[in-house]
N, C-alpha and C positions, 0 to 999 in steps of 0.2 A: 398379721403380726408385722411389726416393724423390722426391717432388715437393712443390711448394708445396701446403699443405693445402686451399687454395681456388683451383682452377684457373680458375674463372670470374672471380674477382677479379683474379688475375694477368693474364689475357688482357685484361681491361677496361682496366687501367691502363697496360699496357706501352707502347702506342702513344702515349698522351698524355704519359707520362713521358719517352719518347725525344725528343719534340718540345720538352719543357721543357728537357732537357739541352742540346739543340742551340742553343737560344735564350740560355741563361744561361752557358754555358761556351765561351768562344772561345779556340781555341789560339793560341799566339804562336810564330812562327818567329824565329830569331836570338836575340840578347841572352843567349847561353849563358854567357859569362864574367861578365857583370853579375849574372846570377841565381845563378851558382855562388858568387860572392863574398858575395852577400847571404845565401845559405844558410849558408855557412861562418861568417859573422859572427854569425848567429843562434845557431849552436851554441856559439860563444864566450860569447855573452850567457847562454845556458842554463847555462854553467859558472859565470859570475861571480855569478849570483843565488843559488847554493847556499852552505851554510855550510862547504863543504870544496872539494876540487878535482875532485869528480865533476860530471857533467852532470845537470841536473834532468830528471826523467822527462818533463816537458813543461809546457806552459802551458795551463791550463783555466780561462778567465776566469769561467765560470759557477759554479765550485766555491767561490771566495772565500777559500780558505786560502792563506796565504803570498803574498798578492797574485796569486793564480792559479797560481803556480809550485809544483811538487811537489819533494820532496827528491831527492837524487841517486840515480841508477839504475845500479847496477854493470853489469848485463848490457849495456845499450846504450852506456854510456860506453866499454865495451871496444871495440866495433867502430867507434865514432865516432873513436877514436884513429887507426885505420887510415885513415879518410877524411881526417882533418885533416892527417896526415903526408903523404898523397898530394897534397892540395890545397896544402900548404906548398911542396912541390917544384914543382908545376905553376905556382904563382903567384910563386915566388921570394920568399915572405914568411915569415920564420922565426917570426913571432908565433903562427902556427897550429901549428907543430911544438912550440914551447915549451909551449903550452897542452896539447897531446896528451901530452907527457912528464909534465907535472904530473898529468894524469889517470892515467897509468900508475903513477906512484908512489903515488897515492891508492888505486888498485886493489890494490896490494901490501899496503897498510896494512889493508885490509878483507878480504883473502883469508882464508878459514877455515883452521884448522890442518890439515884433511884435504887441502887443495889446492883444494877446491871454491870456487865463487863462489855467493853467496846468491841466492835468488829474491826478486823484489820490490825496492822502493826501500829506501834506508838509513833506518831509524828508530831501531833500538837493536841493539847487538851481541848482546843476549840473545835477539833474535827471528830470528837468522840460521838459515835452513834451506838445505841444499845443493840446487843445481839443475844438472844436467849441461849443459843448453842454455846457461845463463848462463855456466857455466865455459868452454864452447867459445868464446863470443863474446869473453870477456876474454882467453882464450888467443890469439885472433887479434890483439888489440891489443898484447899483450906481444910476440908475434913481430915485429910491425911496429916496435915501439919498440926492440927489441934490434937489428934490422937497421939502424936509423938511428944508434943510440948505442953499440952494443956494450957496454952496461952489464950487468954480471953480475947485478945485482938483477933485471932483467927475465927473464933466462934462467932463473934459479933459480925464480922464481915460475911461469914457464911450465912448467918441468919438473914441479913439484908438481901443476899443473892437468892436464897431459897424463897423468901417472901416474893421477890420479883418473879421468879419462875412460877410459883403457884398462881399468882395473879394473871400472868401471861397466858396460862393454859386453862383457866377456870371455866371457859365456855363449853368446850367439847373435848378437852384433853390435849389438843394440839398446841404447841408453842407457835406463836404468831410473829414475834418480833425477830426478824431475821437479820436486820442491819443492812447497810448500804451495799454489801458485797453479794447478797442473795436477794432474790425477788421478794419484796415485802408482802406479808400477809398470806402467802401461799403455804399450803401444808408441805412440810419437809419431814418425811418419815424418819430420817436418820437422827433427827433431834431427840428421838426417844432415848439416846444415850444419856441425856441430861437426867432422865428419871432415875438412873442408878445413883448419881450424886445426890439427888433429892431424897431418895430413900435412905442413903447413908446418913444424910443430915438428920432425917427423922429418927433414925436409930440413936444418933449421938445425943439428941435432946429428948428422946422418947415422946414424940408428938405425932399423933396419927394424921394431923393435917398434912404433913409433908409426905408421909408414907402413902396415904390415900391418893394424893395428887400424883405421885409417881406411878402407882398402879393404874390409875385412870389414863395416864399418858401411854402406857404400854398397851392397854386395851384398845386405845385409839389407833396405835400403830398396827395392831393385828388386823384392823379393818382394811388395811391397805395390802394385805398379803393375798396373792392368788393361790389357787389350789395347788399349783406346781411349786410353791414356795417363794416365788419372786415377789418383791415389794414395789408397789407404785409410789410415785412422788419421792424417790429415794436418792436424789442426786442434787448437787448445788445448781447445775445449769442444764443437765441433759437427763431428765427423768426417764426418757425412752430407753436409755442405755446407761444405767447407773454404774459408777465406779465400784470396784471391790472395796475401796476405801470407805465409802458411805454405806455399802452393804455390811461391811464389818462393824461400823458404828451401830447399825440397827441390830444386828445379831447379838453383839456384846451387851447392849443395853437391855434387850429383852431377856437374855439368859441370866444376867446378874440380878435383875429385879425378880425374875422367876425364882431364883434360889432364895433370895432374901424374904420373899413373900409367900414361899411355899406354893407357887402356882404351877402345877404340872403342865397346864395348857400353854403357858409361856415357853417352857422347855421344849414341848412338842413342836411348837411353831419354829423354834430355832433349828431343831433337827430337820424339819421339813424345808427350811430355808438354806441349810448348809449342804445337805447331801448332794443336791444337783451340782453344786460348785466343785465338790471333791472329785466328781467324774471328769472335770475339765483340767485337772492338774496333770501336766505331762510328767514323764518318768523322772526327769531331772529336777522337778519342782517348779517349773515355769507355770504361771497362772495368768491367763489373759486379764487385762485390767478393766474391762467393761463387759456387761452382758445385756442382751435384749431379753424381752419378756418370755421367750421360749428357751432361754439359757444358751442360745448361740452366742459365741464371742462377738463383741462389737468393736474390737480393736486388735491390732497385731502386737502392741506393746503390753508390758506388764506394769501395773501400778504396785510398786514394791511395798508401800505402806499397807495397801490392802492385803497383800500376801501375808504380811506379818500379822495383821489383825485377824484374818481367817485362821491362821495357825493358833493364835491365842484362844479363839473360841473353840477350836478343836481340842486343844490341851484341856481346857476346862470341861468340855463334854466328855472327854476320856476319863477324867477324874470322877465325874458325876455318874456316868453310865457303866464304867468298867469296860467299855468297848475299845479295844486297842486299835481298831481301824482309825479312830480319830487321832490317836497319838502318832500313828504311822504317817498319816497324811500331813499332820503338823510338822513332823520331822522333815518330810520332803520339802515343804515350803521353807522352813528355817534353814536347812542345809543349802538350799539354792541361794538364799540371801547371804549366807556366810561367804559363798563363792564370789559375791559381788561387793562385799564390804572391803574398803580400802584400808590397808594397814601400813604400807611401806612407801608411801608417796613422799617425794621431796617437798611437796606442798603440805604442810602440817594441817591446813584447813580441811584436808580430805581424809586424814587418817582417823578411822573409827566410824566414818559416816556411811550411810546408805543413801543412794540417789532416789529421786522421785520415781523414775521409770527405768525399765530395762527394755530395749537399749536406752542409753543415756538420753538420746534425743527423741524418746517416746513422748506421747502426748501429755502425760501427767507431770507437772512441775519440770518441764523440759530443761535439760542440761543443768539441773540444780540439785541441791541436797537440802530439802526442807527438814526442819528439826523433828517434825513428827514422824518421819520415816525412821529415823534412828531411835526415837523414843519407843515406837512400837516394836522395832527389832529387839531392843533391849528387853522389853517386857516378854517377848516371845522366847528369848534366850534364857531368861530366868525360869520360865515355865518348862522349857526343855530340860534344863538341868534338874529341876525337881521331878519331872515326870520320868526321866530315865533312871534316876536313883530309886524310884519306887517299883520298878519292874525287875 
């Protein structure tokens, strides 16, 4: 099994680092609505700082370009739409829905003629390269926008995207068009999250073509699962030690399609894939950001996006199974993230945001605040509020 190249070094620092984590990261109970609104407001800010109606890829103060803000990022703007539309309903504040609809119209304007969505942030139309995963994430946003507005503009764009995804995976269920930022043609298990959006679209238009394609994609993803629950080919660049971020994508995609298609084997695969992770959560909610195939941690830092995503899957599993273990583990993860969310900085670009890593200079999105970290934190907070009201 693949391990850290220097086992002695790993063993020497592990105990000291855990002590450091416990001293510097204090979880926060409560304040769920306060922190959800702060996160949602930060996502609105990340939209207003761009030159269009997309959401900035994130705030990276050490990079110094555009006052630390990056250009709009189509992929994550797509699923941010779904989050803000949900938060708008939960908070009874239409400003978040208005912002999400503007995002959706901008996504239509930058959609590629093939129906695909480009990889990477928006810089120039001449540099667009199609990416199946990004297409699925924007398809998710368009499905949500159509459900709220019934605007044919969103349904038409969604159909083009869904047709692209079906064609891209028709051979064996795996999406193959990864774009310039991921190795082309390789299997990427985490892209099965696209299947959820594809199934959602199939429900909207009541067409088995899309639902069947989504199920086929999840069946293909399950071929990559080991007996101990770990998934192969499950990271952008380091499949030997995948991020909790991409593990979270995989588990959420399998779970949600499992619910929609009434496939208990999909749900069982998620339980098998998440239970070993829960054993690695420290008492204060810290979760290592990468894992080897034997579920040994592969990094000393935490990928905060991944922590939020694992919490989301746990809340959903708790709802489905009635097992409060999953809710308790989710609360641990979310309360840890609350303790890291910035609320009172003199730099307004930080307030409400969640960083890529803990510590801040950890390996994932080093020293920055990618928008998807805050998006998934917001999703987890909304589920925490609902879950704790139900017990």
